[in-house]
C-alpha positions as CSV (number, residue, x, y, z in Angstrom):
1,X,-10.5,-4.3,-1.9
2,X,-7.3,-3.3,-3.3
3,X,-6.3,-3.0,-7.1
4,X,-2.9,-2.9,-8.8
5,X,-3.1,-0.2,-11.2
6,X,-2.1,-1.5,-14.8
7,X,-0.2,-4.5,-12.9
8,X,2.5,-2.0,-12.3
9,X,5.3,-2.9,-9.7
10,X,8.8,-1.1,-9.3
11,X,11.5,-3.6,-8.5
12,X,14.2,-2.1,-6.2
13,X,17.5,-4.0,-5.4
14,X,18.6,-2.9,-1.8
15,X,22.1,-4.1,-0.7
16,X,22.5,-6.3,1.9
17,X,23.7,-4.9,5.2
18,X,24.1,-6.1,8.7
19,X,23.8,-2.4,10.0
20,X,20.5,-0.4,9.8
21,X,21.1,1.9,6.9
22,X,18.7,4.4,5.6
23,X,17.8,4.2,2.1
24,X,15.7,6.4,-0.5
25,X,13.4,4.8,-3.0
26,X,12.3,6.6,-5.9
27,X,9.5,4.9,-7.5
28,X,8.7,5.3,-11.3
29,X,6.0,7.9,-12.2
30,X,2.8,6.6,-13.9
31,X,-0.4,8.6,-14.8
32,X,-3.6,7.5,-13.2
33,X,-6.8,9.5,-12.2
34,X,-8.1,8.2,-9.0
35,X,-11.9,8.7,-8.3
36,X,-12.5,11.1,-5.3
37,X,-12.6,9.1,-2.3
38,X,-10.4,6.5,-3.3
39,X,-7.2,5.6,-1.2
40,X,-3.8,4.9,-2.2
41,X,-1.6,1.9,-0.6
42,X,2.2,1.6,-0.8
43,X,3.0,-2.1,-0.5
44,X,6.6,-3.1,0.2
45,X,7.7,-6.9,-0.1
46,X,11.1,-8.6,-0.1
47,X,10.1,-10.9,-3.0
48,X,7.2,-11.8,-5.4
49,X,6.1,-14.1,-7.8
50,X,7.3,-12.5,-10.6
51,X,10.9,-11.7,-9.4
52,X,13.7,-14.0,-10.1
53,X,15.4,-13.0,-6.6
54,X,14.9,-14.9,-3.4
55,X,12.2,-17.6,-3.4
56,X,11.7,-16.9,0.4
57,X,10.5,-13.7,1.9
58,X,12.8,-11.8,4.2
59,X,12.2,-9.2,6.9
60,X,11.5,-5.6,6.0
61,X,11.9,-2.9,8.7
62,X,10.3,0.6,8.2
63,X,11.2,3.3,10.7
64,X,9.3,6.6,10.7
65,X,9.7,9.8,12.4
66,X,12.9,11.1,14.1
67,X,15.1,13.7,12.5
68,X,14.6,12.2,8.8
69,X,11.2,10.8,8.8
70,X,9.9,8.4,5.9
71,X,7.2,9.8,3.9
72,X,5.2,8.9,0.7
73,X,4.3,11.8,-1.5
74,X,1.8,12.3,-4.4
75,X,1.1,15.2,-6.8
76,X,-2.4,16.5,-6.6
77,X,-4.3,18.3,-9.3
78,X,-7.4,19.9,-8.4
């Protein structure tokens, strides 16, 4: 199962474009201690029930690899 930590979301407005455009998204930080063995999931959505933007979902395309690969980085305290 998955749990949204403290019901945190980070809405980001991405400018509309007809071309494929690379963007960087910096998420807000928060403090949470994950138990050993837990996994972290990054979910992306074009809209949700709490947003006042588009009521219909759109297409999101994620491209990884290449010269400028996409990545998701978390700091780790040991």
